[in-house]
KOLROKOL-470861 format. One line per field, with one value per residue (C-alpha): residue in three letters; residue number from 1; z, x, y. Coordinates in pm, 1 decimal. Example, Ala and Ser with C-alpha at 12.3 -4.5 7.8 and 13.67 -1.06 7.14 Angstrom:
marba: ala,ser
pase: 1,2
w: 780.0,714.0
u: 1230.0,1367.0
v: -450.0,-106.0
//
This chain:
marba: met,lys,gln,asn,val,ala,ile,gly,phe,leu,gly,ile,asn,leu,asp,asn,gly,lys,gly,thr,ala,arg,trp,glu,arg,trp,arg,pro,thr,val,ala,leu,cys,arg,gln,asp,asp,leu,ile,ile,his,arg,phe,glu,leu,leu,val,asp,pro,lys,tyr,met,thr,ile,ala,gln,gln,val,ala,asp,asp,ile,glu,ile,val,ser,pro,glu,thr,val,val,val,ile,asn,glu,met,glu,ile,his,asn,pro,trp,asp,leu,glu,glu,val,tyr,glu,ala,leu,phe,asp,phe,thr,asp,leu,tyr,arg,phe,asp,thr,glu,asn,glu,asp,tyr,leu,leu,his,ile,thr,thr,gly,thr,his,val,ala,gln,ile,cys,leu,phe,leu,leu,asn,glu,ala,arg,tyr,leu,pro,gly,lys,ile,leu,gln,leu,ser,pro,pro,arg,arg,lys,asp,gln,gly,gly,pro,gly,lys,val,ser,val,ile,asp,leu,asp,leu,ser,lys,tyr,asp,arg,leu,ala,asp,arg,phe,glu,thr,glu,arg,glu,asn,asp,thr,ser,phe,leu,lys,ser,gly,ile,pro,thr,arg,asn,ala,ala,phe,asn,ala,met,ile,asp,glu,ile,glu,gln,val,ala,ile,arg,thr,thr,asn,pro,val,leu,ile,ser,gly,pro,thr,gly,ala,gly,lys,ser,his,leu,ala,arg,arg,ile,phe,glu,leu,lys,lys,arg,arg,his,gln,met,glu,gly,lys,phe,val,glu,ile,asn,cys,ala,thr,leu,arg,gly,asp,thr,ala,met,ser,thr,leu,phe,gly,his,lys,arg,gly,ala,tyr,ala,gly,ala,ile,lys,asp,arg,ala,gly,leu,leu,arg,met,ala,his,lys,gly,leu,ile,phe,leu,asp,glu,ile,glu,ala,leu,gly,leu,asp,glu,gln,ala,met,ile,leu,arg,ala,leu,glu,asp,gln,ser,phe,tyr,pro,val,gly,gly,asp,gln,glu,val,lys,ser,asn,phe,gln,leu,ile,ala,gly,thr,thr,thr,asp,leu,thr,gln,leu,val,ala,asp,gly,lys,phe,arg,glu,asp,leu,leu,ala,arg,ile,asn,met,trp,ser,tyr,thr,leu,pro,gly,leu,lys,asp,arg,arg,glu,asp,ile,glu,pro,asn,leu,asn,phe,glu,leu,thr,lys,phe,ser,ser,arg,asn,asn,arg,lys,met,thr,phe,asn,lys,glu,ala,arg,asp,ala,tyr,leu,lys,tyr,ala,leu,ser,ser,glu,ala,lys,trp,asn,ala,asn,phe,arg,asp,leu,ala,ala,ser,ile,thr,arg,leu,cys,thr,phe,ala,asp,gly,ser,arg,ile,gln,leu,ser,ser,val,glu,arg,glu,ile,glu,arg,leu,lys,lys,gly,trp,arg,leu,ser,ala,ser,asp,pro,gln,glu,glu,ile,leu,leu,thr,val,leu,asp,gln,asp,gln,leu,ser,asn,ile,asp,pro,phe,asp,arg,pro,ser,leu,ala,asn,val,ile,ser,ile,cys,arg,gln,ser,asp,asn,leu,ser,asp,ala,gly,arg,lys,leu,tyr,ala,val,ser,arg,val,ala,arg,lys,ser,lys,asn,asp,ala,asp,arg,leu,lys,lys,tyr,leu,ala,lys,phe,glu,leu,ile,trp,asn,asp,ile,lys
pase: 1,2,3,4,5,6,7,8,9,10,11,12,13,14,15,16,17,18,19,20,21,22,23,24,25,26,27,28,29,30,31,32,33,34,35,36,37,38,39,40,41,42,43,44,45,46,47,48,49,50,51,52,53,54,55,56,57,58,59,60,61,62,63,64,65,66,67,68,69,70,71,72,73,74,75,76,77,78,79,80,81,82,83,84,85,86,87,88,89,90,91,92,93,94,95,96,97,98,99,100,101,102,103,104,105,106,107,108,109,110,111,112,113,114,115,116,117,118,119,120,121,122,123,124,125,126,127,128,129,130,131,132,133,134,135,136,137,138,139,140,141,142,143,144,145,146,147,148,149,150,151,152,153,154,155,156,157,158,159,160,161,162,163,164,165,166,167,168,169,170,171,172,173,174,175,176,177,178,179,180,181,182,183,184,185,186,187,188,189,190,191,192,193,194,195,196,197,198,199,200,201,202,203,204,205,206,207,208,209,210,211,212,213,214,215,216,217,218,219,220,221,222,223,224,225,226,227,228,229,230,231,232,233,234,235,236,237,238,239,240,241,242,243,244,245,246,247,248,249,250,251,252,253,254,255,256,257,258,259,260,261,262,263,264,265,266,267,268,269,270,271,272,273,274,275,276,277,278,279,280,281,282,283,284,285,286,287,288,289,290,291,292,293,294,295,296,297,298,299,300,301,302,303,304,305,306,307,308,309,310,311,312,313,314,315,316,317,318,319,320,321,322,323,324,325,326,327,328,329,330,331,332,333,334,335,336,337,338,339,340,341,342,343,344,345,346,347,348,349,350,351,352,353,354,355,356,357,358,359,360,361,362,363,364,365,366,367,368,369,370,371,372,373,374,375,376,377,378,379,380,381,382,383,384,385,386,387,388,389,390,391,392,393,394,395,396,397,398,399,400,401,402,403,404,405,406,407,408,409,410,411,412,413,414,415,416,417,418,419,420,421,422,423,424,425,426,427,428,429,430,431,432,433,434,435,436,437,438,439,440,441,442,443,444,445,446,447,448,449,450,451,452,453,454,455,456,457,458,459,460,461,462,463,464,465,466,467,468,469,470,471,472,473,474,475,476,477,478,479,480,481,482,483,484,485,486,487,488,489,490,491,492,493,494,495,496,497,498,499,500,501,502,503,504,505,506,507,508,509,510,511,512,513,514,515,516,517,518,519,520,521,522,523,524,525,526,527,528,529
w: -1970.6,-2072.1,-2376.2,-2673.6,-2792.2,-3116.6,-3180.8,-3527.5,-3815.3,-4108.9,-4416.7,-4680.8,-4965.8,-4812.9,-4646.4,-4940.0,-5171.8,-5352.5,-5455.8,-5415.7,-5550.7,-5219.2,-5063.9,-5302.2,-5174.2,-4853.4,-4629.5,-4304.1,-4069.9,-4176.4,-4189.2,-3827.7,-3721.8,-3922.1,-3734.8,-3627.0,-3296.4,-3209.5,-3123.7,-3140.5,-2905.4,-2986.1,-3259.0,-3187.1,-3543.2,-3586.2,-3884.9,-4052.4,-4102.4,-4479.7,-4509.4,-4307.3,-4602.5,-4620.4,-4242.5,-4240.8,-4514.8,-4314.2,-3999.1,-4187.4,-4330.2,-3986.9,-3858.4,-4131.5,-4070.1,-3691.0,-3534.1,-3187.0,-3274.1,-3183.6,-3406.0,-3250.0,-3500.5,-3348.3,-3556.4,-3565.9,-3794.6,-3922.4,-4197.3,-4276.0,-4184.8,-4245.9,-3987.5,-3682.8,-3435.9,-3556.0,-3559.2,-3220.2,-3057.3,-3203.9,-3072.6,-2736.6,-2697.2,-2777.8,-2510.2,-2257.5,-2292.5,-2340.7,-2033.2,-2035.9,-1827.1,-1816.3,-1552.7,-1787.7,-2135.2,-2341.7,-2595.5,-2940.0,-3132.9,-3502.6,-3700.7,-4040.1,-4158.6,-4142.3,-4246.5,-4116.1,-3904.3,-3743.0,-3673.4,-3508.8,-3289.9,-3181.5,-3082.7,-2888.3,-2693.8,-2625.3,-2505.7,-2271.0,-2143.5,-2248.1,-2480.5,-2289.1,-2478.0,-2758.4,-3102.4,-3383.3,-3747.1,-3993.9,-4303.7,-4622.2,-4727.6,-5007.6,-5366.7,-5388.2,-5102.4,-5178.8,-4973.1,-4671.7,-4324.3,-4336.3,-4040.1,-3713.6,-3550.4,-3258.2,-3360.7,-3198.6,-3328.7,-3256.9,-3314.5,-3279.6,-3056.9,-3160.5,-2989.4,-2994.2,-2850.9,-2590.4,-2483.2,-2465.6,-2251.3,-2025.5,-1981.4,-1888.6,-1646.2,-1478.7,-1457.8,-1296.2,-1043.3,-960.0,-924.6,-661.3,-468.2,-504.8,-716.1,-424.5,-556.6,-295.0,-262.4,-78.1,-339.2,-180.0,-144.9,-504.5,-633.4,-434.9,-576.3,-928.8,-872.8,-709.9,-1015.6,-1245.1,-1017.9,-986.2,-1359.2,-1454.0,-1194.1,-971.9,-722.4,-352.5,-227.0,130.5,263.9,602.8,798.6,1115.0,1191.3,981.8,719.1,444.7,387.9,348.9,126.3,-101.8,-128.8,-237.1,-492.7,-639.4,-678.8,-837.8,-1079.0,-1188.5,-1219.8,-1430.9,-1658.7,-1685.3,-1516.7,-1234.9,-1235.1,-871.8,-548.8,-306.8,23.2,337.4,686.5,985.3,1103.3,1458.2,1483.1,1414.7,1710.1,1757.5,1533.1,1375.5,1217.5,999.5,924.1,832.4,594.9,445.5,512.1,675.2,609.6,803.4,1129.5,1122.5,1483.4,1736.3,1590.1,1226.1,1127.3,754.4,496.2,486.3,178.7,355.5,249.6,23.6,-183.3,-195.1,-336.4,-639.6,-943.0,-714.3,-443.9,-70.5,173.9,496.4,732.6,1038.3,886.7,1172.7,1398.7,1219.4,1393.8,1241.2,1121.9,938.1,790.8,654.8,485.5,340.1,191.6,31.2,-103.0,-264.4,-422.2,-529.2,-558.5,-355.9,7.9,226.1,418.0,786.1,811.7,433.8,237.4,-106.1,-222.7,-304.1,-589.3,-565.3,-786.7,-597.8,-550.3,-197.0,-46.7,311.7,559.3,873.0,1138.9,1256.4,1144.7,1010.8,986.5,1363.6,1410.7,1193.1,1418.2,1721.2,1569.8,1546.4,1167.8,898.9,704.6,389.1,396.2,440.4,143.8,-63.2,20.7,34.5,-339.9,-364.7,-30.1,45.3,363.5,389.2,596.7,870.2,830.9,1056.0,811.2,517.7,658.3,313.1,218.2,500.5,302.8,-11.1,210.8,404.1,72.6,-16.1,313.5,270.4,-78.5,43.4,327.5,91.0,-158.2,100.9,274.2,-28.9,153.1,19.9,304.5,319.7,578.1,606.7,556.1,922.3,1029.3,753.5,833.9,1205.4,1141.2,898.2,1127.7,1405.0,1176.0,1026.5,1362.2,1563.0,1836.9,1618.8,1687.3,1428.5,1619.8,1408.9,1093.1,823.0,1049.0,1287.3,1001.1,851.1,1190.6,1262.7,934.9,982.7,1326.1,1195.6,912.8,1139.4,1397.4,1145.6,1124.3,759.6,501.3,639.8,920.9,1155.8,1370.3,1693.2,1566.0,1471.6,1816.3,1984.8,1749.0,1819.1,2192.4,2128.3,1927.3,2197.2,2465.7,2262.3,2204.2,2570.4,2670.6,2430.9,2545.3,2586.4,2903.8,3201.6,3397.0,3101.5,3030.9,3378.4,3359.0,3012.9,3140.2,3341.3,3161.9,2801.8,2629.4,2695.4,3068.2,3095.9,2923.1,3199.4,3480.1,3583.9,3529.5,3905.2,3988.4,3733.3,3917.0,4239.9,4063.5,3876.2,4204.3,4370.6,4085.6,4110.8,4488.3,4447.8,4198.9,4446.3,4723.5,4810.5,4877.6,4947.7,5313.2,5234.5,4972.7,5206.5,5485.9,5244.7,5095.6,5428.5,5644.3,5783.0,5809.4,5953.3,6281.7,6363.3,6275.3,6523.8,6256.8,6059.7,5779.8,5510.9,5267.9,5276.9,5226.7,4922.6,4784.7,4801.1,4637.7,4343.6,4311.3,4232.5,3904.9,3855.6,3936.5,4157.3,4294.3,4029.8,3750.0,3876.8,3962.9
u: -3079.4,-2719.4,-2576.5,-2465.7,-2112.4,-1986.7,-1614.5,-1491.9,-1254.3,-1345.7,-1406.8,-1183.6,-1373.0,-1704.8,-1776.6,-1660.2,-1907.7,-1964.6,-2265.2,-2624.5,-2529.7,-2366.6,-2711.2,-2778.5,-2472.4,-2456.9,-2201.1,-2156.7,-2056.7,-2350.2,-2582.2,-2508.5,-2655.2,-2975.2,-3092.0,-3456.8,-3403.4,-3053.7,-2964.1,-2596.9,-2539.8,-2170.1,-1947.9,-1574.1,-1444.4,-1082.2,-926.4,-585.7,-508.3,-467.1,-841.2,-976.8,-1186.7,-1380.4,-1417.2,-1566.8,-1812.7,-1923.5,-1962.0,-2175.8,-2396.9,-2443.5,-2561.7,-2827.6,-2959.0,-2908.5,-2894.6,-2870.1,-2534.2,-2215.0,-1922.8,-1575.8,-1291.9,-983.9,-668.4,-479.2,-178.1,-110.9,146.8,58.4,-301.1,-209.7,69.9,-74.2,177.0,141.5,-238.1,-260.8,-22.5,-209.4,-540.3,-387.5,-261.1,-611.2,-771.0,-504.1,-585.3,-961.5,-1179.2,-1438.3,-1751.9,-1918.2,-2168.5,-2327.2,-2229.9,-2254.7,-1976.2,-2031.6,-1720.3,-1801.0,-1580.3,-1754.5,-1500.7,-1124.0,-892.1,-924.9,-618.1,-801.6,-1097.9,-870.6,-709.1,-1046.4,-1151.7,-830.5,-863.2,-1227.2,-1147.6,-881.7,-1134.3,-923.3,-1209.9,-1529.9,-1853.6,-2009.2,-1865.3,-2103.9,-2102.7,-2322.8,-2437.1,-2553.2,-2919.1,-3068.3,-3025.1,-3370.1,-3279.3,-2918.0,-2932.8,-3095.0,-2936.8,-2861.5,-2874.1,-2677.4,-2560.0,-2336.0,-2045.6,-1777.6,-1433.7,-1179.3,-822.8,-480.3,-210.5,76.6,414.6,460.4,113.2,176.2,481.1,268.9,11.9,290.2,414.4,64.9,36.2,356.7,217.1,-98.2,109.4,304.1,-27.1,-143.8,177.6,126.3,440.6,658.7,953.1,914.5,1198.3,1040.3,1018.7,726.5,523.1,591.6,486.3,163.3,83.9,147.8,-119.8,-362.1,-330.1,-438.8,-728.4,-838.2,-883.9,-1011.2,-1277.1,-1541.4,-1535.6,-1485.2,-1130.0,-1016.1,-720.9,-580.3,-293.4,-210.6,-342.7,-171.5,-38.1,-225.7,-546.2,-768.6,-516.9,-484.3,-862.7,-896.4,-615.9,-786.6,-1103.1,-914.5,-741.5,-1075.1,-1218.2,-922.3,-983.7,-1353.6,-1457.4,-1645.9,-1892.0,-2000.3,-1840.4,-1582.0,-1758.6,-1564.1,-1672.0,-1492.7,-1734.3,-1598.0,-1779.7,-2120.3,-2336.0,-2688.5,-2971.0,-2748.9,-2532.9,-2817.4,-2938.0,-2592.7,-2522.7,-2864.1,-3063.1,-3403.6,-3755.8,-3910.6,-4057.1,-3858.5,-3753.9,-3747.8,-3551.0,-3596.9,-3769.9,-3691.8,-3574.8,-3204.4,-3031.1,-2752.4,-2390.6,-2449.7,-2695.7,-2456.1,-2193.4,-2408.6,-2179.9,-1887.6,-1678.4,-1738.3,-1456.5,-1570.3,-1275.1,-1265.9,-1548.6,-1511.5,-1684.2,-2018.1,-2279.8,-2400.7,-2726.6,-2540.2,-2306.4,-2605.0,-2744.7,-2403.9,-2385.0,-2725.8,-2645.1,-2330.0,-2504.7,-2834.8,-2725.8,-3034.5,-3143.9,-3422.4,-3375.1,-3463.0,-3842.7,-3885.4,-4087.1,-3945.2,-3603.5,-3335.2,-3094.2,-2725.0,-2445.6,-2123.0,-1779.9,-1673.5,-1327.6,-1315.9,-1040.3,-949.1,-679.4,-801.2,-779.6,-1133.5,-1087.1,-1046.1,-1354.2,-1551.1,-1433.6,-1543.0,-1887.3,-1831.5,-1808.6,-2022.2,-1843.1,-2046.6,-1959.0,-1589.3,-1606.0,-1765.8,-1512.0,-1202.8,-1169.1,-895.8,-719.1,-404.5,-210.5,-27.8,290.7,365.9,638.8,881.5,857.1,936.2,1224.0,1382.5,1074.8,1116.6,1348.6,1128.3,824.0,1016.9,1081.8,712.5,602.4,848.6,714.4,355.3,419.3,603.3,315.9,44.3,227.4,395.0,725.3,1011.4,1142.1,1467.5,1700.8,2060.5,2285.7,2372.6,2008.9,1890.9,2157.3,2070.1,1697.2,1736.5,1982.8,1724.6,1426.3,1592.2,1705.6,1520.5,1474.2,1219.4,888.4,664.5,361.1,119.9,319.3,290.2,79.0,374.1,609.1,374.3,318.0,691.4,782.9,500.7,636.0,991.1,876.6,652.5,922.8,1201.9,1351.5,1336.6,1329.0,1595.2,1553.1,1852.6,2013.1,1882.5,1524.4,1585.7,1726.7,1418.9,1188.8,1364.1,1313.1,948.7,904.1,1072.8,850.8,537.1,627.1,714.0,368.2,213.3,424.7,219.0,397.0,262.3,585.6,801.4,561.7,621.6,998.5,1023.1,861.7,1178.1,1446.0,1552.4,1591.8,1968.3,1925.2,1651.5,1863.3,2127.4,1883.9,1854.2,1514.1,1526.7,1525.2,1267.8,947.0,1071.8,1168.4,838.0,650.3,858.6,783.2,409.4,405.1,602.6,350.1,71.5,253.0,288.3,663.7,968.3,880.4,524.3,644.4,914.7,665.8,453.1,745.0,923.3,614.5,738.8,1117.8,1104.7,962.4,1288.5,1512.3,1635.5,1660.0,1342.0,1463.7,1251.5,1302.3,1678.6,1649.5,1423.8,1653.2,1954.1,1751.2,1657.3,2017.2,2124.1,1933.5,2046.5,1698.2,1577.5,1233.3,1162.7,1234.5,956.8,702.3
v: -761.6,-816.4,-639.9,-852.2,-778.1,-933.8,-975.6,-1062.2,-989.1,-769.2,-986.1,-829.7,-998.5,-1101.4,-766.4,-553.4,-381.0,-54.6,147.5,34.3,-308.4,-387.6,-431.9,-718.9,-906.5,-1111.1,-945.0,-1146.0,-862.2,-646.9,-948.4,-1042.7,-710.0,-776.1,-1087.1,-1066.2,-1247.3,-1121.9,-763.1,-670.9,-378.8,-340.8,-484.4,-502.5,-513.6,-634.2,-462.2,-447.7,-75.9,-138.4,-200.3,90.9,217.1,-110.5,-110.7,239.7,145.2,-160.4,53.5,306.6,30.5,-128.8,208.9,206.2,-147.7,-150.2,199.7,44.1,-116.7,68.9,-31.0,-9.9,-45.6,-212.3,-184.9,-515.4,-522.8,-876.4,-918.5,-1280.7,-1379.4,-1745.9,-1748.9,-1922.3,-1780.2,-1422.4,-1427.9,-1596.9,-1350.0,-1053.9,-1186.2,-1274.5,-918.3,-792.7,-1013.8,-918.1,-547.2,-576.6,-509.3,-786.5,-733.2,-1075.4,-965.6,-713.1,-834.5,-1155.5,-1202.6,-1357.2,-1461.0,-1421.7,-1660.2,-1637.4,-1381.9,-1394.7,-1677.6,-2033.2,-1961.5,-1669.5,-1898.0,-2154.9,-1889.6,-1751.2,-2101.0,-2168.3,-1843.8,-1920.2,-2272.5,-2133.9,-1876.5,-1580.1,-1490.1,-1562.8,-1621.0,-1824.0,-1897.1,-1805.3,-1912.7,-1723.4,-1909.1,-1727.6,-1712.8,-1917.9,-1797.2,-1639.8,-1404.8,-1309.5,-990.3,-1153.1,-1183.6,-1556.4,-1793.3,-1795.1,-2119.9,-2214.4,-2436.2,-2652.3,-2746.4,-3016.3,-2898.1,-3056.1,-2912.9,-2688.4,-2690.0,-2311.5,-2258.7,-2526.6,-2326.7,-2012.9,-2193.6,-2320.0,-1963.3,-1852.5,-2145.2,-2034.2,-1682.5,-1819.0,-2014.3,-1700.4,-1517.7,-1769.0,-1696.1,-1317.5,-1307.5,-1422.5,-1632.0,-1904.5,-2156.5,-2448.5,-2726.1,-2911.6,-2592.1,-2489.2,-2832.5,-2807.7,-2462.0,-2594.1,-2856.7,-2612.4,-2385.2,-2668.7,-2762.2,-2399.2,-2340.7,-2688.3,-2764.7,-2613.2,-2900.4,-2816.8,-2772.2,-2843.6,-2644.1,-2737.8,-2591.2,-2397.1,-2051.6,-1785.6,-2029.3,-1842.2,-2042.6,-1737.9,-1560.2,-1863.9,-1901.3,-1539.0,-1573.9,-1882.3,-1676.6,-1386.9,-1626.8,-1774.2,-1425.0,-1319.2,-1619.2,-1525.4,-1850.4,-1681.0,-1392.3,-1373.3,-1254.9,-1386.6,-1452.9,-1543.7,-1643.3,-1793.8,-2061.2,-2036.0,-1699.7,-1857.5,-1953.2,-2093.2,-1972.7,-1710.7,-1983.1,-2112.2,-1760.6,-1631.1,-1918.7,-1995.2,-1678.6,-1654.7,-1537.7,-1257.3,-1383.2,-1708.8,-1643.8,-1362.1,-1075.9,-1179.9,-856.1,-883.0,-1135.6,-1217.3,-1359.4,-1552.3,-1601.3,-1902.4,-1704.5,-1408.7,-1646.7,-1740.6,-1780.5,-1702.3,-1864.4,-1903.2,-1973.3,-2142.0,-2119.8,-2347.9,-2550.8,-2799.0,-2542.8,-2592.8,-2803.1,-3128.7,-2967.6,-2691.5,-2953.4,-3147.4,-2836.2,-2746.2,-3095.6,-3063.4,-2715.7,-2859.6,-3155.6,-2994.5,-2629.4,-2545.7,-2510.9,-2375.4,-2049.0,-2063.9,-2039.3,-2063.7,-2320.0,-2240.9,-2355.9,-2103.5,-2178.4,-2094.6,-2223.3,-2159.5,-2313.1,-2401.9,-2380.4,-2508.6,-2428.0,-2619.0,-2634.3,-2975.7,-3338.7,-3379.9,-3756.6,-3772.3,-3552.9,-3796.9,-4081.7,-3878.2,-3816.6,-3439.9,-3410.4,-3572.3,-3841.7,-3773.4,-3402.9,-3480.6,-3718.2,-3440.8,-3167.0,-3389.4,-3449.2,-3186.0,-3160.7,-2960.3,-2885.1,-2554.4,-2582.0,-2331.9,-2070.4,-2258.8,-2550.8,-2319.0,-2119.0,-2086.5,-1881.2,-1629.8,-1401.4,-1371.2,-1314.4,-1050.5,-872.0,-904.9,-748.9,-461.6,-392.3,-412.7,-166.2,69.1,62.7,119.4,402.3,562.1,526.6,313.5,95.4,-103.6,-260.4,-156.8,-459.6,-512.4,-492.3,-727.1,-986.2,-976.1,-1010.2,-1300.3,-1477.5,-1478.2,-1542.8,-1850.0,-1990.8,-2254.3,-1994.4,-1809.9,-1985.6,-1813.7,-1940.4,-1734.8,-1805.5,-1537.5,-1318.4,-1296.6,-1207.8,-947.6,-784.7,-784.4,-611.9,-360.3,-269.6,-233.6,-6.3,199.5,269.8,327.4,674.3,764.9,488.2,252.4,0.9,10.6,-260.7,-106.2,-139.8,-502.0,-581.5,-432.9,-622.2,-952.8,-901.2,-817.4,-1138.0,-1344.5,-1197.6,-1259.0,-1620.2,-1669.0,-1554.2,-1801.7,-2097.8,-2415.1,-2536.2,-2329.0,-2374.5,-2269.2,-1983.7,-1840.1,-1878.9,-1722.6,-1403.0,-1326.8,-1532.0,-1559.5,-1893.9,-1912.8,-1844.5,-2103.8,-2366.3,-2323.5,-2409.3,-2774.2,-2935.5,-3014.3,-2639.6,-2521.7,-2620.7,-2454.9,-2133.9,-2120.1,-2161.3,-1887.7,-1647.4,-1721.2,-1662.1,-1338.6,-1205.5,-1273.1,-1086.0,-718.6,-717.2,-934.1,-985.0,-1088.5,-1335.7,-1468.1,-1537.3,-1743.2,-1932.2,-2008.9,-2058.0,-2393.4,-2357.7,-2006.0,-2141.5,-2323.9,-2028.1,-1769.1,-1501.9,-1464.3,-1236.9,-1405.9,-1120.1,-1167.0,-1542.5,-1487.9,-1218.6,-1454.8,-1735.7,-1512.1,-1394.8,-1754.2,-1707.9,-1346.9,-1219.4,-934.3,-848.2,-583.3,-832.4,-1053.3,-787.5
//
């Protein structure tokens, strides 16, 4: 059972009373704790310090009528209780510091006491989800029962907008957008505009969101930040659940996602809840959703539409109310055309669709992300890390150039900064470390080159050397390198490479011929081997 927590202002006039006669008066704050069908476990009483005597009397009386209620007096100094801006800011500061626990507590906003301005502000904060819970209005009893508890009802209000508050909301919206970007002051205009829209979608809807983009572009990170934003706004009580669908195979795919009953298949020795059930009242991120089979896709669709599904081997439906964020590196529209992805599922998850650009398409954001990674490493390792100016300039010059491939996007950048910080002597990264790291990056990207011929050549040449070799010579050189690596020594490689022409030659020094050929490209045997 959740605990009921009431939040409300002290009624300076309504809650006041002296002597035994006070029990014959209807005092809303005390009366709320006397309801037959509503137990208040804690009352967060908002009090101007000038009226602490009244507040203490009310707290003592609540202890008499409801011993199970704990009264917490919160001092809130308000000079003019009819000033909308002052009251709102005071309440906003209270909500900002208060540790809400919506999983274990239900919050009841008591608006019977306090000025009308206070009531309006409580409603605005509740509507914006800064104050989670229900708004309660307590009405007095009939005349024949003046000292009775009265009646509780849930109310709704319709208020106009206020320019100052609109500005405050806009500031909070900007803070939320920054939160989604982990506070990184990104400079790419298109990316920033996209995050602005995602922020609005995140706090206004629970519909599925589809995030596409290359590996390492930040899909998983963004999904988690969306969850944390909703959690911070008290819009989500459950967990963040993440799975890469490419890791799911066969029977385990259904079981992992939807759970199973004991004995459903060989090896199912006990019941399993499944990830969708674990995500109840929370958010599930299905990365590489295109890897799911058509059967799993059909069940995901039904779970989205009905908020229910059958575990493997089960005959009773399981309920789960979750929000889905799907990630993909593929054009799902093309997969639909190829019959590999369900058109109805794509239509369901494609309502809010965003594509994250790779790092090479956001080169203006490399520097702020570099700063972010430095700060993150420093925080995790309790070691303040910086570049010296020469090293920083050299690293950024290369990072911003077209030569930097950033194939794994932000993963490449994060790994690179981690290596630089790890190998640094002391707290400053030097130019020599940067030069070694640049060579390491180049080598890594060579090995991952998509062109097999270029991949071979880039293992022994840098990009500048390769650009000086005619396209006519590249296939021959690549073949020579491959044969050399399959041979024991120069002579062995030479015999294989000159197997035809060596017959007509008087001198059969194949090793020398191969050595001279490699020298044309400034290569030696040890470079290749």
